[in-house]
KOLBANU-262894 format. One record per residue: x, y, z of N, C-alpha, C in turn. Coordinates in steps of 0.001 Angstrom, whole numbers, plus 500000, padded with zeros to 6 digits. Each point is the difference from the previous one (the first is absolute). Example, Ala and Ser with C-alpha at 12.3 -4.5 7.8 and 13.67 -1.06 7.14 Angstrom:
BEGIN
513190494310507800499110501190500000500900501200500000499650501050499280500820501190500060499230501090500730
REM end
This chain:
BEGIN
624427347924961912499862500425498605499510498831499150498947500241499218499499498982499093500995499756498871499911498801499408500915499658498908499886501003498856498762500350499632499793500959498897500618501354500326499897500404501252500604501271500411501516499937499902500554498849500373501454499832499914500459500043498546499249499362499120500341500046498580500055501441499502498977500789500355499955501388499553501163500804500563500348499725501244501120500697500630501309499663499292500180498723499661501228499571499311500111500684498641498918499977499221500027500611498667500283501498500103499371500648500977500221501434500181501455500301500334500585499209500893501396500211500386500936499775498814499736498946499235500851499697498842499920501121498974498806500484499727499835501068499008500616501308500464499894500289501297500560501239500529501523500001499941500591498849500309501457499934500123500697499464498750499227499391499106500606499395498815500428498570500241500596499750501161500376498645500389500085499937501518499860498793500535500061499824501451500377498553500303500665499773501116500478498664500354498974499266500859500071498669499953499102499151500778500118500299501496501220500156500489500212500234501429499313501280500466500035501037499160499368501263500370498485499875499979499460499321498996498556499780499945499527499179501196500782499014500393499655499172501150499853500849501256500936500907500191499961500868501182498831500974499934499782500596498848498940501004499867498607499385500108499851498774499509498691499354499999499758499140501238501059499738500773499852499218501222499734498532499770500534499444498909499857498567499710501375499429499658500087498687499887501281499357499734500454500249498561501299499836499769500529500154498649499412498960499055499736498793500508499409498963499154498609500420499528499223500628500903498679500504499608500123501064498927500966500900500161500222501049498998500365499393498659500844498986499993500391499362498733498773499417499292499106499364500770498771499461499397499129501132499475499925501096500765499234501162499539500552500525498680501320500113499913500624500537498786499755499089498808500036498691500236499714499057498912498581500203499471499036500180500917498604500183499587499813501341499296500657501022500513499873501327499391500671500056498629501105499260499839500633499941498685499094499272499011499395498894500445499089499250499126498826500867499566499611500944500844498902500914499670500472501200499183501310500084499728500535501076499185500155501327500719500023499973501335500030501260500749501407500426500408500944499093499895501400500320500260500849498934499345501326500152500094500930499005499469500964499596501110500219498696500101500954499504500983501418500322499570500868500256500948501427500157499758500728499211501057501316499917499866500784499242500973499893500665501370499324499344500935499886500527501354498892500993500206499120500192499001498940500987500180499084500108498813499582501232499711499079500244498893500265501371499413499623500176498731500122501295499330498664500365499393499798501285499819498761500503499432499882499624498529498803499619499592499747499744498583500248501266499194499657501146500565500234501268499309501479500197499731500827499623500959501444500161499834500540499058498949499516498751499974500575499016499095499614500255498551498894500714499743499615500261498625500754501178499407500508500872500819500673501192499505501463499707499699500440500405498816501413499862499675500804501059500751501108499591500562500888500948500655500765500756498921500056501321500055500744500750498986501442499535499897500552500087498769501341499461499764501042500634500911499931501328500189501038500655500796499983499512501446498839499515500489499935499440501345500573498590500015499647499188498982500511498627499942501517499985499864500518501009499310501435500065499740500826500050501287499431500608501050500756500149501252499578499005501071498939499230499750499565499003500973500915498779499921500609499621501137500895498834500056501072500083498911500533501202499798500919500241498878501267499160500105500593499893501174501236499224500142499775498542499635498893499449500471499696498603499697499776499803498498499284500923499388499737499893498563501284500100499185500903500859500438501278500109499283500783498689500073500043499393501174500723498726500144499348498917499139498680499968500004499282499019499173500306500232498525499990501252499570500281500327498592501418499616499617500960500279500871501398499656499703500190498496499882499274499240500816500054498543499874499330499549498709498872500617499674499234499576498823500797500139498708500784501066499876500730500179498738501098498956499830500389499333501096500976498913499879499395498786499300498689499965499928499296498882499381499761500222498502500482501120499479499813500338498585501284499730499224499855499342498865501134499679499138499901500796498699501137500262499346499947500684498698499049499290499038499271500777499240499048499544498982498706499437500584499811500092501319498712499625500585498896500927499497498798499455499931498793500795499768499321500132501354499967501218500511499591500251501382498748500873500022499091499680500903498798500806500211500052500603501399499931501323500069499991500710501275498646500673500183499411499840501179498730500671500260500246501461500391498970500662500509500120501425500311500242500257501485500564499043500683500289500168501420501226500889500202500122500560501190501187500788500306501243499118500044499844498729500377501145499081500003500499499767498580499081499903499040500406499850498595500765501226499521499590501188500453500736501208499630501415499967500567500142499550501244501344499846500559500807499014499155499370498912499565500681499044499130500496500683498733499128500782499381500372500682498757501191500928500216500044500656501143501101500930500272501319499268500202499927498767500526501217499229500263500438499133498806499114499796499029500327499110498879501210500507499223500982499137499770501117500418499144499529500098498552500725500750499197499641500178498596500515498808499203499209498911500040500336498771499283498871499675499036500250499138498988498931499682499043498824499300500701498872500667500027498783499482500613498798500536499249498884499302500118498713500548499592499159500132501255499531501197500284499196500242501195498625500498499579498998499245500371498602500366499786499450500512501328499275501105499977499508500567501256498758500846499769499218500171501063498873500947499983500273501178500923501279500219500334500388501043500943500631501198499297499447501179500225500592501221499460501375500241500609500153499731501284501273500228500678501085499063499486499657498748499755500973499039499470500419500415498594499036500392499167500312500451498642500981501167500038499727500966500846500865501173500116501396499615500465500067499108500984501293499593500560500850499265498974499367499182499168500748499187499029500276500737498696499425501161499820500124500707498728501444500379499673500830500145501006501387500368499765500949498830499857499471498768500033500851498804499902499861499438498594501038500209499191499913499780498555499819498543499607500523499069500772499943498587499613498689499333500399499188500674500805498744499417500466498851500470499114499335499050499355498816500326499216498802500065500938499291501097499976498875500225500908498703500002499213499033499203500456498683499924499369498954500354501048499133500946499661498921500406500900498702499309499616499213499662500993498688499401499713499047501020499409500210501279500324498979500980499674498764499766500856498975500793499761498780499865500786499621501301500661499042499934500897499553501188500730500949500267501154500398501236500152500941500348501064499280500134501335500428499186500970499545500156501380500967500969500669499540501209500260500905501069500400500604499795501380499247499358500896500531499810501353501171499022500011499919498964499153501060498984499979500952500162498826499723500973499100500816500202498801500153498697499212498875499320499836499998498724499283498936500011498920500207499156498969499001499820498959499110498822500365498688500226499956499027498968500348498891500007498962499010499137500201498832499986499137500095499004498860498951499912499180499930498989498934501168500039499022500473501193499624501106500084499050501270499389500589500291500306501245501178499421500659499868498484500087498818499531500330499772498552500129500160499311498645499415500578498937500085499373498669501434500001499475500732501062500265501367500069499483500880498915500616499738499653501240500784498956500652499810498641499327498827499783499406499743498729499308500940499773498824500635501058499495500870499884498827501406499514500353500301499841501271501376499722500406500114498743500862501226499499500060500371498936500936501370500377500567500142499957501314501256500431500627500627498866500792501303500131500199500714498997500791499716500158501491499999501262500465499885500253501437499093501187500259499068499795500911499156501082500495500423500323501429500313501276500247500280500467501349498761500778500449499298499421500958498667500453500365499951500389501476499388501134500277499716500349501381498493500066500185499545500325501202498569499971500292499741500730501315498729500070500387499650500625501276499947498990501139499686498743499679499882499003501060500440498620499553500619499261500927500394498608499767499501499184501187499144499037499721499419499176501065500217498536499648500450499216500971500336498602499723498807499209499474498805500332500464498815499265499552499256500715498877499942501331500053499196500764499039500798500504498805501306499863500014500798500352498845500357501475499913500139500481498757500470501352499710498796500899499753500045501216500555498873500909499823500481501416499705499081500785499420500302501376499617498954500955500558500278501306499891499132501000500600498713500225499219500030499730498690498776500188499217499966499040498817498827499879499422499767498984498974500807500238498735500149501246499579500701500260498750501477499639500092500631500309501123501392499578500186500092498480500031499047499363500662500013498543500097499861499339498630499136500547499143499791499415498670501264500076499154500710501125500064501253500127499262501016498984500520500081499852501294500992499078500566499646498547499728498722499690499927499598498650499600500492499682498595499882500980499092500505499825498636501518499803500010500689500772500826501459499880500102500406498592500410499331499478501001500309498643500474499808498988498879498976500202499195499667499043498952500983499943498850500844501023499825500925500000498856501454499766500433500215499669501266501370499876500515500403498539500190501221499709499578500564498668500230500306499808501481500481501047500632500367499941501415499458501238500704499332499790501145499420501099500776500792500172501283500574501186500175500808500305501184499295501118500748499558499700501203499243500952500799500942500812500878499856501322499937500800500913500802499099500554501089500260499638501255499084500394501072500765500241501292499961501247500477500609500246501301499118499400501095500524499905501200499337499268501081498621500551500339499773501295499757498710500603500344498851499436499167500306499356498861498948499483499119499432498666500475500738499271500836499597498643500361498898500006501050499052499094499814498845499924500884498890500950499621500208500810498951499028500998499576499129499437498879498700500198500123499068499671498926499402501313499516500490500488498892499519501271499481498703499781499222499522501043499336498625500020499506499705498974498911500904499842499033499714499177498823501033498886499838499515498795499801500870498831499818500708500070498642501296499714499996500778499964498759500252498557499570500573499193500885500353498628499640500284499205501262499939498700499862500413499118501094501520499990500087500513499661501158501454499956500168500652498916499147499207499045499546500543498925499178500596500461498689499636501198499520500558500498498739501398500582500193500404500216501247501274500658500297501121498972500064501084500271499276501161499115500015500979500359501104500114501290500300500969500454500997499518501301500622500441500237501233499664501233500712501284500615500538500127501305499797501098500745500622499379500931501027500436499893501240499450500806501073501124500475500910499637500659501098501025500547500891500025499268501333500927500383500834500251499280501248498901500161501041499033500874499734498891500174500932498971498893499942500069499151498995499020498921499858500288498916501037498950499386500537500168499001501057500500498673499441500687499243500853500482498675499599498824499089499648498888500161500706498813499192499730499466500261498596499999501266499612499529500338498657500929499433498933501310500140500210500963499455499047499810498491499858499826499306501131499801498549499961498722499651499238498936500795500208498747499748499299500130500166498495500778500995499584500240500210498568500824498868499410501038499594500718500850498906499518499233498695499930499089499778500937499169498798499963499138499955498756499706501155499433499203500076498773500864499948498751501279499677500173500888499771498870500653501232499440499942501123500717500574501236499513501427500191500489500835500532499142501321500453500402499828501345500709500590500135501184499862501235500765501373500595500245500178501241499591501251500723500228499714501135500969500686500003501152499814501010501031501238500905500017499781501315499821501125500917499881499919501107501052
REM end
């Protein structure tokens, strides 16, 4: 098989399946895993796929937002544990920014009714906090992204410029030690970039499935993150790499 033919076969397999592992591509293409890794690097540079931990994912898949009701049940136990840990990091009278992730919604459901100001672009978080009398809730407003139930677009971005918060609890689609934090599409990434810029402290909420993933749009380098809360599925090597970069890592 010619190299060009192998490239086409890899892209076709990735697009058909959504994602595929290096070991499987090696077997199907009849070449070593190291050769496949080099192929994936070249194909990613050409914009034909995206690398993930141990394999590759379709560009088509990474650009599409997963509907909220699907995200809500994906890795739900891990997200609940992460959310329960995250609320321990909140003190009365904090000014907190929650994104529109399902983990942030779990946080909102677990938050005690204490004096807080919560800024968010999440419809689900707003709804969850509406019954807690001591928590002041501020919405960014903006265009509603129906799949994620989040406010995005220029209005959401401009409204964030009016605020400064003590703590941002941020999730994402991908966390990569070298490439940083990434999102599924540009509009979500732009809102999250604004969020990072107005926060005194950035706390990343990421279950183990997010690590090693480079999703479609870059949000920020890992250097902006002060702390990460993740679950026990994350590798010791990854935890060590994060700590080497000066981040506090909490594994729950």
